[in-house]
C-alpha positions in Angstrom: 5.8 9.1 29.5 9.0 8.2 27.5 9.4 5.2 29.9 5.9 4.1 29.3 6.3 4.3 25.5 9.6 2.3 25.7 7.9 -0.4 27.8 5.0 -0.6 25.4 7.3 -0.8 22.4 9.3 -3.6 23.9 6.2 -5.6 24.9 4.8 -5.1 21.4 8.0 -6.4 19.8 7.8 -9.5 21.9 4.2 -10.1 20.9 5.1 -9.7 17.2 8.0 -12.2 17.5 5.8 -14.7 19.3 3.1 -14.4 16.6 5.5 -15.1 13.8 6.5 -18.6 14.9 3.9 -19.6 17.5 2.2 -21.8 14.9 5.4 -23.5 14.0 6.2 -24.2 17.6 2.7 -25.7 18.2 3.2 -27.9 15.2 6.4 -29.2 16.5 5.2 -29.8 20.0 4.0 -33.4 19.2 7.2 -34.3 17.3 10.5 -35.5 18.6 13.4 -33.3 18.9 14.9 -34.5 15.6 17.5 -32.5 13.6 14.7 -31.5 11.2 12.7 -30.1 14.1 15.7 -28.2 15.3 16.2 -26.7 11.8 12.5 -25.6 11.8 12.9 -24.0 15.2 16.0 -22.2 14.0 14.2 -21.0 10.9 11.3 -19.7 12.9 13.6 -17.9 15.2 15.5 -16.4 12.3 12.2 -15.3 10.7 11.1 -13.7 13.9 14.3 -11.8 14.2 14.2 -10.6 10.6 10.6 -9.4 11.0 11.5 -7.5 14.1 14.4 -5.8 12.2 12.2 -4.9 9.2 9.4 -3.5 11.5 11.9 -1.2 13.2 13.6 0.1 10.1 13.1 3.9 10.1 12.3 6.4 12.8 10.2 4.8 15.6 8.0 6.1 18.4 11.0 7.1 20.6 12.3 9.5 17.9 12.0 13.2 18.2 8.4 14.6 17.4 7.2 11.2 16.3 3.7 11.6 17.8 1.5 14.3 16.3 -1.8 15.6 17.5 -3.9 12.6 18.7 -6.8 11.5 16.6 -9.6 10.7 18.9 -11.4 9.1 16.0 -8.5 6.7 15.5 -8.6 6.0 19.3 -12.3 5.2 19.1 -11.9 3.1 16.0 -9.4 1.0 17.9 -12.2 0.1 20.4 -14.5 -1.0 17.6 -16.8 2.0 17.8 -17.2 2.2 14.1 -17.3 -1.5 13.1 -20.9 -1.3 12.0 -19.9 1.3 9.3 -17.4 -1.2 7.8 -19.8 -4.1 8.1 -22.3 -2.1 6.2 -19.7 -1.3 3.5 -19.0 -5.0 3.3 -22.7 -5.8 2.8 -22.9 -3.1 0.1 -19.9 -4.6 -1.8 -21.4 -8.1 -1.7 -24.9 -6.9 -2.7 -23.5 -4.9 -5.6 -21.3 -7.7 -7.0 -17.9 -6.7 -5.6 -17.5 -9.6 -3.1 -13.9 -10.3 -4.3 -12.7 -6.7 -3.8 -9.2 -6.1 -2.5 -9.5 -3.6 0.3 -6.5 -1.2 0.5 -7.3 -0.1 4.1 -5.8 3.0 5.7 -3.0 3.3 3.1 0.4 5.0 3.8 -0.2 5.0 7.5 3.5 5.5 8.3 3.4 8.9 6.8 2.0 11.9 8.7 -0.5 13.2 6.2 -3.7 11.2 7.0 -5.9 11.2 10.0 -5.3 7.5 10.4 -1.5 7.9 10.5 0.3 5.9 13.2 1.7 9.2 14.3 -1.8 10.3 15.5 -2.1 7.5 18.0 -1.7 8.7 21.6 1.7 8.0 23.1 0.0 5.8 25.7 -1.6 3.7 22.9 0.9 3.6 20.1 -0.7 0.5 18.6 -4.1 2.3 18.0 -3.8 1.9 14.2 -3.2 -1.9 14.6 -6.2 -2.4 16.9 -8.4 -0.3 14.6 -7.3 -2.3 11.6 -8.0 -5.6 13.3 -11.5 -4.4 14.4 -12.4 -3.4 10.8 -11.0 -6.5 9.1 -12.8 -8.7 11.6 -16.1 -6.9 11.0 -15.8 -7.0 7.2 -14.9 -10.7 7.2 -18.0 -11.5 9.1 -20.2 -10.3 6.2 -22.0 -13.3 4.6 -20.8 -14.0 1.0 -17.7 -11.9 1.2 -14.3 -13.0 -0.3 -12.5 -9.8 0.5 -8.7 -9.6 0.6 -6.9 -6.9 2.7 -3.9 -4.9 1.4 -1.5 -3.2 3.9 0.3 -0.4 2.0 3.3 1.5 3.5 5.0 4.6 2.1 8.7 4.6 1.2 11.2 6.4 3.4 8.7 7.2 6.2 8.5 6.0 9.8 9.0 2.5 11.0 6.0 0.3 10.9 6.2 -1.5 14.2 3.2 0.5 15.4 1.1 -0.3 12.3 1.7 -4.0 11.3 -1.5 -5.8 12.2 -0.1 -9.3 11.9 -0.3 -11.9 9.2 -3.8 -13.1 10.4 -5.3 -9.8 9.4 -3.4 -9.1 6.1 -3.6 -10.8 2.7 -1.3 -8.6 0.7 1.5 -6.2 1.5 2.4 -3.2 -0.6 4.3 0.0 -1.1 3.7 3.1 -3.4 6.6 3.9 -5.7 7.0 7.1 -7.8 9.9 8.4 -9.7 10.2 11.6 -7.6 12.2 13.4 -4.9 15.4 11.8 -3.5 17.7 14.9 -3.9 18.5 17.7 -1.4 15.7 20.1 -0.4 13.0 17.9 -1.9 14.5 17.9 -5.4 15.3 15.0 -7.8 18.9 13.7 -7.7 21.2 15.2 -10.2 24.6 14.2 -11.5 27.7 16.4 -11.2 27.0 17.7 -14.7 23.4 18.7 -13.6 21.5 16.0 -15.4 18.7 14.0 -13.8 20.4 11.1 -12.0 17.9 8.3 -12.8 20.3 5.5 -11.6 20.8 7.2 -8.3 17.1 7.4 -7.8 16.6 3.8 -8.7 19.1 2.7 -6.1 17.2 4.7 -3.6 14.0 3.0 -4.6 15.6 -0.4 -4.1 17.4 0.3 -0.8 15.1 2.7 1.1 13.7 1.3 4.4 10.9 0.9 5.1 9.0 0.7 1.9 11.8 0.3 -0.7 11.7 -2.6 -3.0 14.4 -4.7 -1.3 12.6 -4.1 2.0 9.3 -5.0 0.5 10.7 -8.2 -1.0 12.2 -9.2 2.4 8.9 -8.4 4.2 7.0 -10.5 1.7 9.4 -13.5 2.2 9.3 -13.4 6.0 5.5 -13.0 6.2 4.6 -15.1 3.2 2.3 -12.4 1.9 2.3 -11.5 -1.9 3.0 -8.0 -3.1 0.8 -5.4 -4.7 2.2 -2.0 -5.8 -1.1 -0.1 -5.7 0.4 3.1 -7.0 3.5 3.5 -9.2 4.5 5.7 -12.1 6.5 8.5 -13.7 6.4 12.0 -12.4 6.7 15.3 -14.3 6.6 17.7 -11.4 9.7 19.8 -10.9 10.8 17.2 -8.3 10.2 14.3 -10.7 12.3 12.2 -13.0 10.4 13.3 -16.1 10.6 11.0 -19.1 12.4 8.1 -17.5 11.6 4.9 -19.5 14.4 3.0 -17.6 12.3 3.5 -14.4 9.4 1.8 -16.1 11.7 -1.0 -17.4 13.1 -1.5 -13.9 9.7 -1.5 -12.2 8.2 -4.0 -14.6 11.2 -6.3 -14.3 11.1 -6.2 -10.5 7.3 -6.9 -10.4 7.7 -9.8 -12.8 10.6 -11.2 -10.8 8.6 -11.0 -7.5 5.2 -12.1 -8.9 3.8 -8.7 -7.8 0.6 -7.0 -9.0 1.2 -3.5 -10.2 -1.2 -0.6 -10.8 0.2 2.2 -12.8 -0.9 5.7 -11.7 -2.6 6.6 -15.0 -5.6 8.6 -13.9 -5.8 11.8 -16.0 -2.7 10.6 -18.0 -4.6 8.7 -20.6 -7.6 9.5 -22.8 -10.6 7.2 -22.1 -11.4 4.3 -24.5 -14.7 2.5 -24.8 -13.1 -0.9 -24.6 -9.8 -2.7 -24.3 -8.7 -5.6 -26.5 -5.9 -8.1 -26.6 -4.7 -10.7 -24.1 -5.4 -10.5 -20.4 -2.5 -8.8 -18.6 -3.2 -10.9 -15.4 -0.9 -9.0 -13.0 -1.4 -5.4 -14.3 -3.8 -2.6 -13.4 -4.3 1.1 -13.3 -5.1 3.4 -10.4 -6.2 7.0 -10.2 -7.9 9.2 -7.6 -11.0 9.5 -9.9 -10.3 6.4 -12.0 -12.8 5.4 -14.6 -13.4 2.2 -16.7 -12.6 4.2 -19.8 -9.2 5.3 -18.5 -8.4 1.8 -17.4 -9.4 0.5 -20.8 -7.1 3.0 -22.4 -4.2 2.0 -20.2 -4.7 -1.6 -21.1 -4.6 -0.7 -24.8 -1.4 1.2 -24.3 0.2 -1.8 -22.6 -1.1 -4.2 -25.3 -4.0 -6.0 -23.7 -6.7 -6.0 -21.1 -5.8 -5.1 -17.5 -7.0 -7.2 -14.6 -7.1 -4.7 -11.8 -8.5 -1.2 -11.3 -7.5 1.0 -8.3 -10.3 3.2 -7.1 -10.8 5.4 -4.0 -13.6 6.0 -1.6 -13.6 9.7 -0.4 -10.9 10.2 2.3 -13.0 12.7 4.1 -16.1 10.6 4.7 -17.1 7.4 6.5 -17.9 4.6 4.1 -21.6 4.5 3.4 -24.0 3.9 0.5 -24.1 7.6 -0.4 -20.3 7.9 -0.5 -19.5 4.4 -2.0 -22.1 3.8 -4.7 -21.1 6.7 -6.9 -17.6 5.3 -6.9 -18.6 1.7 -7.4 -21.5 2.0 -9.9 -19.4 2.6 -13.1 -17.4 -0.6 -12.4 -20.3 -3.0 -11.9 -20.0 -4.6 -15.4 -16.6 -3.2 -16.4 -14.8 -6.5 -15.9 -12.1 -5.4 -13.5 -11.2 -6.6 -10.1 -11.2 -3.6 -7.8 -8.4 -2.6 -5.5 -10.5 -0.3 -3.3 -8.8 2.3 -1.1 -10.8 2.7 2.1 -9.9 5.3 4.8 -9.5 3.8 8.2 -11.1 6.9 9.6 -12.2 10.0 7.7 -9.9 12.9 7.2 -11.2 16.1 8.8 -11.8 19.0 6.4 -8.4 20.5 7.3 -6.6 17.5 5.8 -6.9 17.3 2.1 -6.0 14.4 -0.2 -2.7 15.4 -1.8 -1.3 14.5 -5.3 1.5 17.0 -5.3 1.7 20.6 -6.7 0.4 21.4 -10.2 2.4 19.9 -13.0 4.2 22.2 -15.5 1.6 24.2 -17.4 -1.0 23.0 -14.8 -1.7 20.1 -17.1 -1.4 16.4 -16.5 1.2 14.7 -18.7 -0.2 12.3 -21.3 1.5 8.9 -21.7 1.0 9.0 -25.5 3.3 12.0 -25.7 6.1 9.7 -24.5 6.4 6.7 -26.9 9.6 5.5 -25.2 7.6 5.2 -21.9 4.8 3.4 -23.7 7.3 1.0 -25.3 8.9 0.3 -21.9 5.4 -0.6 -20.5 4.7 -2.9 -23.4 8.0 -4.6 -23.4 7.8 -5.2 -19.6 4.5 -7.1 -19.7 
């Protein structure tokens, strides 16, 4: 079986490389073999090589215990069995006025914690996630009146994404989730020799981790030509978090501005709802939360000094998309004035797999951004 996996991995790498520059080669076919043509061919070959490297950063399918218990639902999704469910979701979005929604489909697939994880593909079909993604995107794009965009979101410091990259034809944005947490030994936050929280060490990890770190994300964006969305980012006040770390906010805001990235701060439960937001439109800023509301997103905008453009909302991870599961999530946003970044499960989690937001925060209470004026100031200054 190891030999079969190795063969499939090599074949898939070849297909990826061919896809990256096949269009360029076709465009050059009718031209002479001029120095400019040669330069374009060399650039295409270099891009293909870089993409292959990026896709294989991190543990791959030949690593120890890569494959987990196979998800038969994921296998079936790869054959198109559930396409009608996603077509119906697309129709619902169009009919309800959300035709320009950004679909964050099957997020964090290179981790192990979701039913749609690439690790739950069978060893004989390691590309099951890829094929399921393509089936769903094709189905939703066939809905009359749709203008959906599809976001492919990885998780930092997890497995390689060679078995989950669907190809540029099926992706509009790429993303990664970034939180100021972990990074030290035994799932702790890094500390200095004196015992203080080592925020600079953690920031360097965020930059250099592969896959999913910010340097990796920037390189992936360049080689694929896809813009970046950070659909979840924020401070963390768990015992493994960086606590009150305004420099993290300053660094993130500067990076997103430098790379023309859209960012959605994880503000759900960390702000008190507001009836409206006022001020200038913050065109590349948004807020996300597992149970996000327009009131909370309004409040986040007010804290940042204006009106946010994006709202990150989540369909239930444990259900197939349907009118009964989607409309309660969508209804509050109909006239709220935000463009939705809608997280949609590729396949539903079974009851045994719960959505996870970490252990309880100190005192079993969510931190409130207004309690940290230095963090709020960093957000405002970074806009």
